[in-house]
N, C-alpha and C positions, 0 to 999 in steps of 0.2 A: 645365453643370448640377452643382450641389453633390452630392457623394457622400453617400449615407445610411449613416452608420457608427455612429450612436448608437442605443442600445436605446430602445424606445418607453416613454414616461413613463406614470405612472398615469392622468393626465388624458387622454392620447391613447387609452389602452385603454378608458377609460370612455366616451369619445365614440364609439369604434368599436362598443362594445356597444350603445349607444343607437341606433345606426344598424342594429342587427341583425347586425353583423359579429362572429360568434363562431365558435369551432372547432366544426364540425359535419360529420359524415360520413353520407351516405345509405347507404353500404355497411354501416356499423355497424347502422343500423336494419334493413336487409335481413337481415343475418346473424343478429341477435338474433331477428327475427320468424320466420325459417326454423327456428332452433333451438327456439324455444318451440312452433312448430307441430308439429315432429316429436315433441317430448316429449308434447304433448297427444294425439298420435295413439297413444301408448302407454296413454293413459287413456280419456277420452271417445271418442277416435278409434277405439279397438278396437270399440266398439259401433257406430260408423258403418260400419266395414268389414264387421262381421258383418251389419249390417242391409242393406247393399248386396248382399252375397253372397246373403243369404236372399231379397232382393227379386228379384235376377236369376234365382236358381234357381226361385223360384215362378213367375215370368213365363214363363221358357222351358219349364218342365216342364208348365205348365197352359195354354200358349198355344193348343193345339188346342181346348181347351174354350171359349176366348173368340173363336175365329175367326169365328163367326157372330153374336157379340154384342159389338161394340166398346164400347158404353156400359158394359157390365159390366167390360170390360177396363180402361177408364179409371178406373172406380171402384176397382178392385183396385190399380191403379198408384198412385192417390192415397193409399190406405190405407197401402201399403208405403212410399211416400215420406215420409209424415208420421211414420213410426217414427224416421227419422234427423234430422228437422228440429230438434228440441230440442238434440241434441248438436252439430249444425252451428252453430246459433246461439250456443251456449256457446263453442265454439272461436273463432268470429268475434269475439265480445266480448273474449275473453282476448287474442287477437292484436292487436286494436285498442288495448286497454289497454297492452299491451307496447310498442307503437309510441309511444304518448304518453309513457310512463315513460322510454323510451330517449331520446326527443327532449329531454324536460325535464332528464334527467341530463346530456346533452351541453351544453345551452345554459344550465344552472343556472336554470331557470324564467324565461327571458328573455321579456319582452313588449315588443318594440321598436315603439313607435308610429310612429317615423319610417319603419320598413320597411313599414308597412301602407298608407301613403298611395299614391294613384294616381300613377303616373309615366308620363306620356303618351309620353315618349321611348322607352319599351319597346314602344309600338305601332308605332313607325317600322320598316318592314321593312329599311331600310338599317342601322339600329342593330342589329337582330336578326342580320343577316348578319355584321356586324362582330363581334358577340359569339361567334357560332359559330366564326369563324375567328380569334379572338383566342388568346392564349396559354392562357387557362383553357379556352376551348372546345375547342382541339386536345387539351389534356390530358384533358378529359372523354371525348373521342372515343377517345383512346388507352386510357384505363381501360376503356371499354366493350368495345373489341376484345380487350383482355387478358383480361377476365372471360369473354368468349365462348370464347376459346382454352382457358382453364383448365378451364371447365365441359365444353367439348366433349372435351378430352383426358381428363378424369376419366371421363366417360360412355363414351367409346370404349374406354378401358382396362378399365373394369368389365365392359361388355357383351361385349367380345371374350374376356374370361377366363371367361365363363359360356356359351359357345356350346353346350357339351355338355349343359348343364342345359336349354336350350331344346328339345333333341331329346327329352328325357325327358317334356316336357309332353304329348306325344302319348299317352303311356300313363297319364296321370293322370286321375282323376275331376274333375268340374267344381269341387267344393269345394276339393279339394287344389290344383288349378291356380290358383285365385284366391288361396289362402293363399300359394302359392309366389311368385306375381307381387307380392303385397303386400310380402312379405319382401324380395324383390329391389329393389323400388322404395325401400323404407325404407333398405336398406343403401347404395344408390347416393345417396340423398338425404343420408344422414349424411356421406358423403365430400364431397359438394358443399357442405354446410353448413360442414364443417370448413375447406374451402378459402375459403369466404366470410368466415369469422371471421378468417382470416389476411389476406384482402384488406381487410376492414373496419379491422383494426388498422393496417395499413400506410397506408390512405387517411386515417385519422384523424391519424396522426402527420405525414403529408405536409401535410394541411390546416393543422395547427398550425404547422409550419415555414413554410408559404407565407404564412399570415396574419401571423406575426411579421415576415417579410421585408417584407410590404406596409406594416406599421406602423413600420418603421425610420425614423429621423429624421436630418436633417442637423444639424450643429452650430448653424447659424443658427436652425433651427426650435426647438431646445431652448432657445437663448438667448431667442428671442422669447416662448416659452411661459413661461419663468421671469420675463421682464420683465412679461408680462401678469398673472402670478400675484402678483408682489411689488410691481408698480407701477413706473413710470418712475423711475430713480434721480435724475434732475434734478428731477422734480416732488417726489419724496419729500424731497430735500435742501432744496428751497425751503419745503416744508411744515414740516420740522423747524426751519429757521431762523426761520420766522414764529412757530412755537410758542415757540421760545426767546426771541424778542423780546417776545412777549406775557407770558411768565413773568417776564422781567426787569422789565417795566413794572409788573406786579402786585407784584413784590418791592420795587421802588423806592417804590411807594405806601405800603409798610409802614415805610419808614425813618423818617418823621416820628414814628411811634409808639414808636421805640426809646428806651431809657433811656441807652444808651451805645454807641459804636462802637469796637471793638477792632481795631487795625491791626498790620501786620507790619514796617515801617510803610507801605510803598508797594505791596508785592506782594499783600497780602490785606487784606480789611476784612470784619468780621462785626458786624452790628447786633444788639444784645441788648435785649430788652424785659423789664422786671420791675416788678411792682406787688405791693402787700401781699396782694392777692386770689389771686395765682398761687402754685402749689406750688413752682415752680422757675423760674429765668430761661429765656427761650425765644429761639431764633435766629429773627429775622424777615427777615433778608436777609444774603446773603454773596456774595463773588465775588472773583476774582483780577484783577490788572492794571487794565484799563480799567473793569471793573465796580466794582472796589474804589475807583478814583478817583471814580466817579459816586456811590457810596455816601457817601464822605467829603464830596463836594460838597453832596449833599442834606442830610447831617447838619449841616454848617456853616450852610447856609441856614435850617435849622430850630432852630439853637442847641442841637444835641445834642452832648454831650461826646465827643471823640475821644481815645482813650487808646491809647498804643502798649504792647503787651505781646506780644513775639514768640512765646514758648512757648505762651501761652494762645491766641493767634490761630491758630497752626498746629494746635493740638489741636482747637479748635472747628471750624475749616474741614474737618479730616479726619474728625472723629467725629460731627458733628451736622448733620442736614439742616435745610433751612428749615422753619419752623413746628413744630419739635420742641424739647422741653425738653432742657437740657444734662444729661449723666449725673452721677451723684453724685461720680465721680472728679474732676470739675472744680469742685465746689461751693466748695472752699476758695479756689482761685485766683480764681474769679469773685466770691466774697464780698469779697476784698480790693479788687478794682476797684470794686465797687459802694459799699463803705464810703467809699473815696476820693472817688468822684463825689458821694455824698450829703453829705459833709462840705463839699465845695467849692461845692456848688450854692447859689446865692443869687439874689435878684432882680436884682442888678447883674452877675451872672456871665454871660459869653457862652460862646463855644466854648472848650474847653480842649484844647490839644494838648501832650502830655507826651512829651519825647524820652527 
């Protein structure tokens, strides 16, 4: 099997993205969601904590009054609960929005249609078993165990360091005890969130490395992709050859319209057309070697004068493309040839070849 040593091309990355294969970490979503939730608890969350504390205090302090009237107890419980519902709903909406923003930020607003299709092979329990025990499945299991160990270690370390504080709870009032518990939970949660941020960052970079590794290509794959993008070299060569043949055929069709053909004498041939209506003489055909011989042959067949002028032939071949007028620098040399041709032209004159 060929070794994958080449970096993924832009085309391969685009195709992977269309399949929904992008760098994405669920741990980043979890870390950001927990962080935002804790920050919200310092805003709308304080009202929730206060409301819950008040609700619990009212319920326990007035419970004897409701012992014989459960209906009234339920009504009071509903009233107390609805005090905190708006803030709970606000926090839920903000956390949901945070999750969407985090996902879009990681995937760069990816909407992969190919990833949304129903894949029946996923319903196969054997395939599911293979996924769980594949390299990626084992890695996910290892990450889950690692997270559990880290969170458990942080929680144990924090709680074991506050054992004396738990003893003090016995001498606290209800409101103070609730405030103390809330503060402890918040401090512990902040440590866990910080750990999750580190886990999320590590997981994101690991996923980026792993995806790049999966997209690596062999030299043969790179060559094949380049061949598909640029076209088969043999086919392109044939197309270019056919286009050159067609261009030569069109060019040869213009030789009978020429006024004179200037040669080198055998290496180059340039067919020049000039009439009184034209601003300047124009090159209608040109070519070296075999093409030059063909131009001269067609010129003779159509009684077009063929004149040898080595410097002018070289200059015209190098400076002027087909269907382009000659530059002013060549007007004088070209005028001498045309004057010579026009003087010699007559009804009984055939082809003229001047050595």
